[in-house]
C-alpha positions, -999 to 999 in steps of 0.1 A, spaced: 21 -115 721 1 -86 712 -39 -92 694 -48 -62 674 -88 -68 672 -108 -50 648 -146 -50 630 -148 -77 606 -121 -67 578 -119 -81 540 -101 -110 532 -73 -88 517 -66 -67 544 -62 -102 565 -33 -115 543 -22 -80 537 -15 -72 578 -3 -106 588 23 -102 563 35 -71 570 30 -72 604 57 -98 603 81 -81 583 76 -42 605 77 -67 634 114 -79 626 124 -47 621 109 -33 647 127 -60 674 157 -57 658 165 -16 657 154 -22 695 183 -48 697 161 -76 711 168 -112 700 142 -137 701 139 -175 689 109 -173 669 84 -146 656 51 -159 636 21 -137 630 -18 -148 622 -49 -135 613 -92 -137 616 -117 -120 600 -116 -95 633 -82 -101 649 -45 -95 635 -21 -116 659 18 -118 668 36 -144 687 73 -137 696 90 -168 713 115 -168 737 123 -132 734 150 -120 755 148 -103 788 168 -74 779 182 -54 748 219 -66 738 246 -45 750 268 -17 722 298 -3 725 300 32 707 336 40 698 338 82 694 367 98 678 386 125 693 414 146 689 452 129 673 469 112 693 502 135 687 475 163 700 463 144 724 494 134 742 531 146 746 559 131 734 562 119 770 529 100 772 508 127 793 471 135 782 471 172 770 446 194 774 430 185 744 425 146 757 412 154 794 386 176 779 372 149 752 374 122 779 356 147 802 327 156 774 322 119 768 318 110 806 346 84 806 380 84 820 412 99 806 428 59 816 397 45 794 410 63 763 424 40 735 441 49 703 434 35 674 450 36 636 425 47 613 434 57 572 435 94 581 462 87 610 462 76 648 437 91 671 420 90 705 389 69 711 364 75 739 351 38 744 316 38 756 294 12 768 256 12 764 239 -14 787 207 -29 775 170 -16 786 146 -43 801 120 -56 775 94 -49 796 103 -16 800 104 -13 760 73 -28 750 46 -3 760 69 21 734 73 -3 707 42 -19 703 21 8 692 47 22 669 44 -12 654 4 -9 652 10 26 633 40 10 610 7 -9 592 -5 5 560 -28 -8 538 -43 -2 501 -79 8 518 -81 18 553 -101 44 575 -92 69 596 -98 86 628 -89 102 659 -60 115 633 -33 95 637 -51 61 636 -51 43 600 -65 7 596 -90 -13 574 -117 -17 600 -121 0 633 -97 -15 662 -122 -24 691 -97 -40 713 -56 -42 723 -45 -76 738 -9 -74 748 9 -98 773 47 -107 781 49 -140 798 18 -137 822 23 -91 825 -1 -69 807 20 -44 785 3 -14 792 4 11 768 -26 38 747 -34 37 711 -61 73 705 -83 63 729 -80 27 735 -58 9 766 -44 -22 762 -54 -50 785 -55 -83 790 -89 -92 776 -99 -102 740 -129 -113 726 -139 -144 713 -165 -159 685 -189 -132 677 -217 -158 685 -205 -187 703 -182 -173 729 -193 -157 765 -174 -123 759 -154 -108 767 -122 -136 776 -94 -130 801 -58 -145 792 -43 -154 822 -5 -153 801 7 -156 764 13 -191 767 -22 -193 777 -38 -174 742 -42 -203 720 -60 -221 748 -85 -192 756 -89 -189 716 -101 -226 718 -126 -223 744 -140 -190 724 -148 -207 694 -115 -192 678 -91 -207 650 -65 -183 656 -39 -192 628 -54 -188 595 -30 -218 579 -48 -242 606 -80 -229 595 -73 -238 559 -65 -276 571 -97 -277 592 -119 -263 563 -103 -286 535 -107 -316 558 -149 -303 562 -148 -297 525 -135 -334 514 -156 -351 539 -188 -331 528 -183 -339 493 -177 -378 501 -208 -381 519 -227 -376 485 -205 -392 466 -187 -365 449 -155 -347 445 -156 -308 459 -139 -284 435 -116 -264 456 -105 -233 438 -76 -215 451 -88 -179 456 -122 -187 463 -107 -210 495 -86 -179 504 -112 -154 507 -133 -183 526 -103 -188 549 -107 -153 563 -143 -149 562 -148 -171 595 -131 -179 631 -147 -211 638 -157 -230 606 -189 -250 600 -201 -269 568 -236 -275 550 -238 -289 520 -270 -277 503 -289 -289 464 -298 -271 435 -325 -283 409 -319 -306 388 -330 -280 359 -297 -261 364 -276 -288 358 -278 -283 318 -262 -245 320 -224 -246 310 -201 -263 339 -181 -229 338 -212 -208 344 -228 -228 373 -187 -230 387 -186 -190 385 -219 -183 398 -212 -207 431 -180 -194 436 -175 -159 420 -207 -144 444 -217 -166 468 -182 -182 475 -197 -221 477 -173 -251 467 -192 -271 438 -193 -311 437 -188 -333 408 -190 -369 398 -155 -393 396 -158 -382 357 -159 -346 362 -196 -335 357 -212 -314 383 -235 -325 408 -267 -306 423 -247 -305 458 -226 -273 469 -208 -269 500 -209 -238 518 -182 -229 548 -201 -208 573 -194 -188 609 -228 -192 627 -240 -219 653 -244 -252 635 -276 -261 660 -291 -237 630 -272 -258 602 -309 -265 586 -322 -229 584 -284 -219 571 -287 -245 547 -321 -233 535 -309 -199 530 -282 -208 510 -298 -230 488 -325 -203 479 -299 -174 475 -283 -201 451 -315 -204 431 -321 -168 424 -287 -164 414 -289 -196 390 -320 -190 377 -306 -153 369 -283 -172 348 -300 -195 327 -321 -165 317 -293 -149 307 -279 -180 290 -312 -186 268 -315 -147 260 -280 -149 246 -287 -180 225 -319 -161 208 -292 -153 182 -258 -168 169 -226 -154 178 -219 -139 146 -247 -115 151 -235 -100 180 -202 -88 166 -220 -52 152 -227 -45 187 -196 -41 200 -192 -10 176 -209 6 210 -176 -9 236 -151 14 237 -113 -5 237 -91 28 244 -105 64 242 -79 72 216 -79 35 200 -112 33 191 -139 2 200 -139 -33 206 -153 -38 166 -121 -17 155 -98 -39 180 -115 -73 163 -107 -56 128 -73 -52 142 -64 -89 154 -85 -102 122 -63 -83 99 -31 -93 121 -38 -129 126 -41 -134 87 -8 -114 82 9 -142 110 -8 -172 98 6 -162 65 38 -165 81 35 -196 95 24 -208 58 -8 -224 68 -34 -236 42 -65 -218 30 -90 -238 51 -63 -227 88 -61 -191 75 -100 -191 68 -106 -205 103 -83 -181 118 -100 -152 105 -134 -168 116 -124 -170 151 -110 -137 155 -143 -121 144 -159 -140 170 -132 -136 192 -147 -105 215 -185 -111 202 -195 -127 241 -184 -94 259 -217 -81 246 -234 -109 261 -258 -110 291 -237 -136 310 -206 -116 308 -220 -85 310 -231 -99 346 -197 -124 346 -164 -107 331 -147 -136 341 -165 -160 318 -152 -136 288 -140 -165 260 -152 -194 282 -188 -180 271 -174 -172 236 -164 -207 231 -199 -222 247 -220 -200 223 -195 -204 190 -202 -244 194 -242 -237 200 -245 -210 173 -226 -243 150 -191 -226 145 -163 -256 141 -148 -269 172 -114 -253 158 -133 -217 156 -149 -226 193 -116 -233 211 -95 -202 196 -121 -181 209 -115 -196 242 -75 -201 239 -67 -167 228 -67 -149 265 -43 -178 271 -20 -176 296 -44 -153 319 -18 -157 343 20 -170 351 3 -202 362 -24 -206 333 -19 -231 306 -9 -218 269 -31 -221 239 -29 -258 227 -47 -250 192 -27 -235 161 -57 -210 162 -55 -205 193 -21 -192 194 -21 -174 163 -52 -150 178 -39 -152 214 -6 -134 199 -24 -109 177 -46 -95 204 -17 -91 228 3 -75 201 -24 -52 199 -30 -39 233 16 -37 235 17 -16 206 -12 7 212 -6 12 247 29 17 236 19 43 210 2 61 239 30 60 259 12 40 284 44 19 292 52 -2 322 76 15 351 90 3 381 62 -18 397 38 3 378 22 -23 351 -18 -11 350 -25 -29 317 -7 -61 324 19 -54 296 45 -78 310 24 -105 315 16 -100 280 48 -96 267 58 -130 284 27 -148 274 38 -139 232 72 -150 244 63 -185 260 39 -192 231 65 -185 203 92 -208 223 66 -239 233 63 -243 200 93 -229 183 75 -209 161 96 -189 133 78 -151 138 102 -122 136 97 -100 170 102 -69 144 76 -80 120 50 -86 144 56 -48 163 59 -37 120 22 -53 115 3 -44 141 15 -8 136 1 -12 102 -34 -25 114 -37 5 135 -26 26 111 -51 12 85 -72 21 110 -67 58 110 -59 56 143 -29 82 157 -7 85 171 11 56 155 46 47 174 73 61 156 109 47 156 115 59 192 87 36 207 93 6 184 125 9 202 111 12 233 92 -23 224 123 -37 215 139 -28 247 114 -41 268 107 -76 249 145 -77 255 141 -72 292 114 -101 294 132 -124 273 165 -119 299 139 -126 327 127 -154 310 160 -168 303 173 -162 341 144 -178 349 155 -213 330 184 -215 349 209 -199 319 240 -180 329 236 -139 329 264 -133 312 254 -163 281 223 -142 278 240 -107 281 260 -120 250 230 -133 227 208 -107 238 229 -76 224 213 -71 191 176 -64 179 152 -89 194 137 -107 166 140 -144 162 128 -157 197 132 -195 191 172 -181 175 184 -164 200 174 -193 229 194 -222 203 223 -199 209 218 -192 244 213 -234 247 245 -240 223 268 -216 238 260 -228 274 265 -263 265 296 -255 250 309 -232 280 336 -254 296 348 -266 265 381 -272 246 361 -252 216 350 -225 236 386 -221 251 401 -219 219 369 -196 203 377 -168 234 413 -167 224 409 -160 189 383 -133 192 399 -115 218 430 -112 202 411 -99 170 387 -78 193 419 -61 208 432 -50 177 399 -42 159 390 -6 148 354 -8 134 357 27 119 380 13 91 351 -11 81 358 -51 68 368 -48 33 399 -64 29 418 -56 -4 440 -86 -17 466 -67 -31 478 -56 -1 482 -92 17 519 -97 18 525 -119 43 520 -155 42 501 -161 72 477 -127 67 471 -141 34 460 -177 52 443 -158 75 423 -147 51 414 -180 30 406 -190 67 382 -163 69 366 -166 39 360 -206 42 347 -198 76 319 -173 63 310 -197 39 311 -226 62 291 -205 90 263 -189 65 255 -225 56 255 -231 96 231 -204 106 207 -209 76 172 -216 91 146 -238 77 113 -233 91 88 -265 83 54 -244 87 40 -241 120 50 -272 129 84 -258 146 117 -246 131 147 -267 123 171 -238 136 207 -226 128 233 -247 140 253 -228 164 271 -259 179 286 -262 141 289 -223 136 310 -229 173 331 -250 162 344 -237 132 347 -203 150 372 -223 176 389 -238 146 402 -207 134 427 -200 163 454 -220 151 458 -194 118 451 -163 141 478 -170 168 502 -178 141 491 -142 124 496 -124 155 532 -143 160 544 -135 123 529 -103 111 534 -69 124 497 -58 122 504 -25 129 527 -19 96 546 17 93 530 13 55 496 32 60 471 13 35 489 -19 45 483 -13 82 447 -4 75 441 -35 56 456 -58 81 430 -42 103 403 -45 81 410 -78 79 405 -82 120 373 -60 118 361 -88 95 372 -116 120 354 -99 150 322 -94 127 321 -131 117 322 -140 156 297 -117 163 270 -137 139 269 -157 171 273 -135 201 293 -109 213 318 -127 234 333 -100 250 305 -99 279 320 -135 287 331 -142 319 360 -160 314 358 -196 336 396 -202 351 401 -232 359 376 -253 337 396 -252 301 412 -282 291 
């Protein structure tokens, strides 16, 4: 086991260190050819620890094969070794009789096979462990003694192999079998007599080393304490994750705050307690906050009373500030704050937040019209868009940025705005993350799409396009948000039109640069990439996705309808017939000749029949692909199963055409006319998908 003892590290560094230590250790031990049964890592604010169980006592042996001269140069016709073989064996340190002949692509060659014995683990660890420590990297580190970088200064190193200390140096530090327990509750230092005694020694030193165990202990403490005041704790995942790595031996206290603050909006109280203080609020059976809060601390529980009073004093001051901000913000209605957005920069080249609000309002209005909403709803959309960013200049949001949107909703309600407008203001930020819920109201969906499209088009117009793992403006998440909203609600919205409308809003405002055609293409490709991820995550086959996503992304709901229909029909007899007909036509088609067929040049019976069948299929498929968009209630999209049935029905005629008609006729005009007919057939299939992208599944056909 290895323990890296430090000054208190930030909670993010502990989690990053635990994960990276495991990954790097696995690689180090693998490279060193050392096997083990289990490798585990854990951490506290003051230490990172790795435990390796059943570590092999020595390295695995390894065989090295070194190629030498060709067989004919190494041995005579009588099989006697030549000078070349003797010299090669001597150079490799093996006996001449240990050389072996092996056949390789270049011919028969002589090889020296050398066995490398495994080194004892005890001799390897003093070199491996410092290398492992130095391999760790963190976004923010301190540097000392030139070579050492770590989030906080390393104060001690404890390394044990069984009962023996692994001795090594890292800078001026020397490893030992000594560790330090809890800063206040243990008698330090603590001597550990062997790796198997480590956890027992840490328990005596008032340290729960395993962060997973600490989390479980903290959850139980919080739950028990909340029940004692007839409540239920509000446990935010991020707050809990931070608290876990702020303590080494958790204790709990329950404080109270004045009832005068209970009238503040619930989200304000929760944010004040969680964001700065990392407290856990308590609510009653119906979800209302009560005047209690729970604190996990790392001190001596003998001083719980003093600790509780200290936290109550701190929270009282924070809540008093919040109450002051809330009352100040309410001195004027939310609409009065919109003008102040002219002093807030959205992006240097894209104007102010006020400019952004104007663009969002215009884009949201156009989206509402596209969805054929009523005049009252469109008016609410415009009103919510006008107020969507007003809370950014409120005292509360300036102090607690996480409350943006939330305070907009609360202040809108208190300013007399309708509930639809208030909810739209809040929901236009949704979804904030992959785990977040999407907007639930029509206005919220429209504003969310408008806001995100404005961000995306603005960034793409400036060349701020995500690449690799770099996405500082979270554009991937925002595009995924738009896709999710459209798909979940089956909104009949055109991505191309959304892009054009957003570009128009920027141009109307006189802001440059606006996206040229190539930027629009890049944006379309980006949508296509995110849609592919979306559909793969939903479990659809990659080749079906690729077959549908060959064209420009426009109607997202329609794209999914195609993918669903193709997936359901994939292993059917209809799909087999369709693929056969498509492939035969595609193999001889020549798109450059166009798709115009001249009836006067149709000579053979089966080319006439194929032409008639194609014309009829075109009419039938046009009916199946016609979309009906009943306003915002959803989309009764194209019937792709019906279209697939029509296309599959072409197979008998296509087969007879190729059996009876010579496509490559000697007469030039006849030949070109028949090729144009095939082009027209292929064009008909491509209205559904590019079936050449599909991987044929053998044995799945009836």
